Each structure stands twice: as C-alpha cells, then as structure tokens.
TITORKOL-980329 format. One record per residue (C-alpha): x, y, z; residue number from 1; residue in three letters. Coordinates in steps of 0.1 Angstrom, whole numbers, always signed. Example, Ala and Ser with C-alpha at 12.3 -4.5 7.8 and 13.67 -1.06 7.14 Angstrom:
(senu (+123; -45; +78); 1; Ala)
(senu (+137; -11; +71); 2; Ser)
! end
This chain:
(senu (-348; -208; +69); 1; Met)
(senu (-383; -214; +82); 2; Asn)
(senu (-401; -231; +53); 3; Phe)
(senu (-435; -231; +71); 4; Ser)
(senu (-434; -193; +72); 5; Asn)
(senu (-422; -192; +36); 6; Leu)
(senu (-452; -212; +23); 7; Phe)
(senu (-475; -194; +46); 8; Ala)
(senu (-469; -162; +26); 9; Arg)
(senu (-499; -153; +5); 10; Glu)
(senu (-477; -142; -24); 11; Asp)
(senu (-462; -177; -27); 12; Ile)
(senu (-493; -199; -23); 13; Val)
(senu (-513; -178; -48); 14; Thr)
(senu (-488; -181; -76); 15; Gln)
(senu (-498; -205; -104); 16; Pro)
(senu (-464; -222; -103); 17; Leu)
(senu (-471; -232; -68); 18; Phe)
(senu (-502; -251; -78); 19; Tyr)
(senu (-484; -266; -108); 20; Ile)
(senu (-457; -278; -85); 21; Phe)
(senu (-482; -294; -61); 22; Val)
(senu (-501; -311; -89); 23; Ala)
(senu (-469; -324; -105); 24; Phe)
(senu (-457; -338; -72); 25; Ser)
(senu (-490; -355; -67); 26; Ala)
(senu (-487; -370; -102); 27; Leu)
(senu (-453; -383; -96); 28; Leu)
(senu (-464; -399; -63); 29; Gly)
(senu (-494; -415; -80); 30; Phe)
(senu (-472; -428; -109); 31; Ala)
(senu (-447; -442; -84); 32; Phe)
(senu (-472; -463; -65); 33; Phe)
(senu (-492; -474; -96); 34; Arg)
(senu (-460; -483; -115); 35; Gly)
(senu (-446; -503; -86); 36; Lys)
(senu (-479; -521; -82); 37; Arg)
(senu (-481; -530; -120); 38; Val)
(senu (-445; -543; -120); 39; Asn)
(senu (-451; -563; -89); 40; Asp)
(senu (-482; -579; -103); 41; Arg)
(senu (-463; -588; -136); 42; Met)
(senu (-434; -603; -116); 43; Phe)
(senu (-457; -625; -96); 44; Arg)
(senu (-476; -636; -127); 45; Gly)
(senu (-445; -644; -147); 46; Ala)
(senu (-428; -664; -120); 47; Phe)
(senu (-460; -683; -112); 48; Gln)
(senu (-460; -693; -149); 49; Asp)
(senu (-425; -706; -145); 50; Leu)
(senu (-436; -727; -116); 51; Ile)
(senu (-466; -740; -135); 52; Asp)
(senu (-444; -750; -165); 53; Val)
(senu (-415; -766; -147); 54; Phe)
(senu (-432; -779; -115); 55; Arg)
(senu (-400; -775; -94); 56; Pro)
(senu (-393; -792; -61); 57; Val)
(senu (-379; -760; -47); 58; Asp)
(senu (-378; -723; -57); 59; Gln)
(senu (-361; -691; -45); 60; Thr)
(senu (-370; -656; -56); 61; Phe)
(senu (-348; -626; -50); 62; Thr)
(senu (-353; -589; -56); 63; Asn)
(senu (-324; -574; -75); 64; Ile)
(senu (-335; -539; -83); 65; Gly)
(senu (-363; -525; -63); 66; Gly)
(senu (-394; -528; -83); 67; Ser)
(senu (-376; -533; -117); 68; Ile)
(senu (-357; -565; -112); 69; Gly)
(senu (-362; -600; -98); 70; Tyr)
(senu (-343; -633; -100); 71; His)
(senu (-356; -668; -96); 72; Ala)
(senu (-339; -702; -91); 73; Gln)
(senu (-359; -734; -96); 74; Leu)
(senu (-347; -769; -87); 75; Ser)
(senu (-362; -794; -111); 76; Ala)
(senu (-373; -830; -105); 77; Arg)
(senu (-348; -858; -108); 78; Lys)
(senu (-366; -873; -138); 79; Ala)
(senu (-367; -840; -156); 80; Asp)
(senu (-345; -832; -187); 81; Val)
(senu (-338; -799; -169); 82; Val)
(senu (-316; -799; -138); 83; Glu)
(senu (-324; -764; -127); 84; Lys)
(senu (-338; -731; -141); 85; Val)
(senu (-326; -696; -135); 86; Glu)
(senu (-346; -666; -146); 87; Ala)
(senu (-341; -629; -144); 88; Thr)
(senu (-369; -604; -151); 89; Ile)
(senu (-363; -567; -156); 90; Thr)
(senu (-391; -542; -160); 91; Phe)
(senu (-395; -508; -175); 92; Leu)
(senu (-393; -482; -147); 93; Pro)
(senu (-431; -476; -146); 94; Arg)
(senu (-427; -461; -111); 95; Gln)
(senu (-404; -433; -125); 96; Ala)
(senu (-426; -411; -146); 97; Leu)
(senu (-397; -389; -158); 98; Leu)
(senu (-374; -418; -168); 99; Trp)
(senu (-401; -440; -184); 100; Met)
(senu (-401; -423; -219); 101; Pro)
(senu (-363; -425; -221); 102; Ile)
(senu (-364; -462; -210); 103; Ser)
(senu (-390; -469; -237); 104; Leu)
(senu (-367; -455; -264); 105; Leu)
(senu (-336; -474; -251); 106; Ile)
(senu (-350; -507; -238); 107; Arg)
(senu (-384; -508; -255); 108; Lys)
(senu (-399; -535; -234); 109; Tyr)
(senu (-398; -557; -202); 110; Asp)
(senu (-374; -586; -204); 111; Arg)
(senu (-373; -622; -192); 112; Leu)
(senu (-341; -641; -195); 113; Phe)
(senu (-344; -679; -188); 114; Ile)
(senu (-315; -703; -185); 115; Thr)
(senu (-322; -740; -185); 116; Leu)
(senu (-294; -762; -171); 117; Tyr)
(senu (-298; -795; -190); 118; Leu)
(senu (-290; -830; -179); 119; Arg)
(senu (-280; -839; -214); 120; His)
(senu (-262; -821; -241); 121; Arg)
(senu (-280; -806; -271); 122; Pro)
(senu (-274; -824; -304); 123; Leu)
(senu (-256; -793; -317); 124; Ala)
(senu (-256; -755; -314); 125; Glu)
(senu (-286; -737; -328); 126; Gly)
(senu (-304; -704; -324); 127; His)
(senu (-337; -689; -334); 128; Leu)
(senu (-334; -651; -329); 129; Ile)
(senu (-357; -623; -340); 130; Glu)
(senu (-339; -602; -366); 131; Lys)
(senu (-349; -569; -350); 132; Gly)
(senu (-337; -581; -315); 133; Tyr)
(senu (-304; -594; -329); 134; Ala)
(senu (-297; -560; -346); 135; Gly)
(senu (-308; -537; -317); 136; Phe)
(senu (-285; -543; -287); 137; Arg)
(senu (-292; -580; -290); 138; Gly)
(senu (-269; -607; -278); 139; Pro)
(senu (-238; -616; -296); 140; Lys)
(senu (-236; -652; -307); 141; Ile)
(senu (-201; -663; -299); 142; Thr)
(senu (-198; -690; -326); 143; Asn)
(senu (-218; -672; -353); 144; Ala)
(senu (-188; -674; -377); 145; Ala)
(senu (-188; -712; -374); 146; Arg)
(senu (-225; -716; -378); 147; Leu)
(senu (-246; -716; -409); 148; Gln)
(senu (-273; -690; -411); 149; Gln)
(senu (-306; -684; -429); 150; Glu)
(senu (-335; -661; -425); 151; Gln)
(senu (-370; -675; -418); 152; Val)
(senu (-404; -661; -414); 153; Arg)
(senu (-422; -668; -382); 154; Trp)
(senu (-457; -654; -380); 155; Gly)
(senu (-453; -617; -389); 156; Asn)
(senu (-417; -615; -378); 157; Ser)
(senu (-383; -622; -395); 158; Asp)
(senu (-360; -645; -375); 159; Phe)
(senu (-324; -656; -381); 160; Leu)
(senu (-318; -693; -378); 161; Leu)
(senu (-282; -703; -369); 162; Tyr)
(senu (-273; -740; -369); 163; Tyr)
(senu (-242; -762; -366); 164; Ala)
(senu (-256; -791; -387); 165; Asn)
(senu (-287; -802; -407); 166; Glu)
(senu (-302; -822; -378); 167; Thr)
(senu (-305; -792; -355); 168; Ile)
(senu (-317; -771; -384); 169; Arg)
(senu (-345; -795; -390); 170; Gln)
(senu (-355; -796; -353); 171; Arg)
(senu (-355; -759; -350); 172; Leu)
(senu (-376; -756; -382); 173; Arg)
(senu (-400; -783; -369); 174; Gln)
(senu (-405; -763; -337); 175; Phe)
(senu (-411; -731; -357); 176; Leu)
(senu (-436; -748; -381); 177; Asn)
(senu (-456; -762; -352); 178; Arg)
(senu (-461; -727; -338); 179; Arg)
(senu (-479; -702; -360); 180; Glu)
(senu (-464; -673; -342); 181; Thr)
(senu (-434; -667; -319); 182; Pro)
(senu (-457; -649; -294); 183; Gly)
(senu (-434; -632; -269); 184; Thr)
(senu (-403; -653; -277); 185; Ile)
(senu (-374; -634; -292); 186; Arg)
(senu (-345; -658; -288); 187; His)
(senu (-340; -696; -283); 188; Ile)
(senu (-304; -708; -280); 189; Ala)
(senu (-290; -743; -276); 190; Leu)
(senu (-254; -744; -264); 191; Val)
(senu (-239; -780; -261); 192; Pro)
(senu (-206; -768; -246); 193; Glu)
(senu (-225; -754; -216); 194; Glu)
(senu (-254; -780; -216); 195; Lys)
(senu (-278; -751; -216); 196; Lys)
(senu (-308; -737; -234); 197; Cys)
(senu (-314; -700; -232); 198; Phe)
(senu (-348; -684; -238); 199; Val)
(senu (-354; -647; -240); 200; Phe)
(senu (-390; -635; -241); 201; Met)
(senu (-411; -604; -233); 202; Ile)
(senu (-430; -612; -200); 203; Pro)
(senu (-464; -602; -212); 204; Thr)
(senu (-489; -609; -184); 205; Arg)
(senu (-507; -642; -188); 206; Gly)
(senu (-485; -652; -218); 207; Gln)
(senu (-453; -666; -203); 208; Val)
(senu (-465; -702; -197); 209; Ala)
(senu (-483; -703; -231); 210; Ala)
(senu (-452; -696; -250); 211; His)
(senu (-426; -712; -228); 212; Leu)
(senu (-443; -745; -223); 213; Ser)
(senu (-439; -756; -260); 214; Pro)
(senu (-401; -749; -257); 215; Val)
(senu (-399; -771; -226); 216; Tyr)
(senu (-419; -799; -243); 217; Gln)
(senu (-397; -797; -274); 218; Trp)
(senu (-364; -800; -255); 219; Leu)
(senu (-361; -838; -254); 220; Pro)
(senu (-362; -839; -292); 221; Ser)
(senu (-329; -818; -294); 222; Val)
(senu (-310; -835; -266); 223; Leu)
(senu (-286; -865; -267); 224; Lys)
(senu (-309; -886; -245); 225; Met)
(senu (-297; -921; -233); 226; Pro)
(senu (-306; -948; -258); 227; Gly)
(senu (-310; -924; -287); 228; Lys)
! end
C-alpha cells in the first residue's frame, strides 16, 4: 500500500481525526523528550549528592532501564566506617505519557535504595520505617517476629520502630529526636548479620544530601567500633 498517496487524499487530511492524531503524536513526542530530560537531571543530581556525602575514592554509574533506572557503586576511603556504597534509583516513567498515570497509582513516587556496606557490625538490628510505606508494598522485615515494635511520630508522619534491644532503640530515637522531620527518608535499617545499613528515600531534587548526610554522620554511634 502506498501511504504517501493515502495521506495525500483530501478526504483523509481534512478529517478532524487526522489532526487529532497528529496533535496527539506531537504531544507524545514532546512528553518523551521532556520526561527523559527531567529523569536524567534528577539522576545526575541525586548521584552527585551521593558523591558529596561519601566522598568516594572511586565510583561507577550504570544505566539499568533506559531513562527510568540507574545503579551506582562507590568505593569508600579506608578510614571510613563504610566500606562501599551501592545505590539504585528508579524513576516514574515521565517519558511515557500513557503509562505515567498508572505508574503514579502503583508506585506513587521515584525511589532511591541505598546499601551501605559497613566495616563494623551494628550494635543490634533496628528499623525506622514509615507506616504507610510498610503497609503499601513495603519491604518485609525478615526478623520482625523477633523484634520489639512501637509506633512513633516523626514530623507529620507515623513511623514504626523495630528494635532488638534497648540500646538500639535509644540510638534510633536519638536520631529521630535530632531531626524534626524525616524529609524524604522512608526507611532506615540496621542489619548486623549482613554488616549493612539500608536507606530508602524519595530522591527529591536537591534533597538527597540534606537527608542522607545526617544518617551517615550518625552511623558510628550504632556500630561496634574498636575500643568501644
């Protein structure tokens, strides 16, 4: 079929549906490039914040999903309490106009998962997790049945505090009390068996370093440091 002849026909190009089709195609194209540009800018901003916070000696960034996913590996300094950092950021599909409303309903927001590989074990297992995040497709805490739990108010949000002993409970509460609001943080987890700290946050532009840096500075107080 000769499509050039088909669209050249006056009865086709004068139909209202034809102009709607052209306008909608142009809108999809504009949304694709704009959404891709927004996600790319947010990715660069969030990962630059990671570099500013941890000051790594080496870093690697990998694209894992077109314009909706990136992964970072940061090698820490030898004197650091953190051995290395891995981070995965996933974005809402802003470049896909038709899929975006569905994604907003299912995923709600962009996500930044950070894993800190620690040189020393945490004193005990502990979690601070936003109640809404825990209840809506949130992570399952493996040892929840063995941990004590209480609900705490952090800023305008309700959080669940899981703790293995009173010491880690106090340290988590101290961190919470020093910060008026969780900001973009939704989950902090200390897992001694894996020598890891997990942080989940919403990667709002310009806010990653502001809310992640206090967690990093607080870490030595919850680790079994030499001489403690």
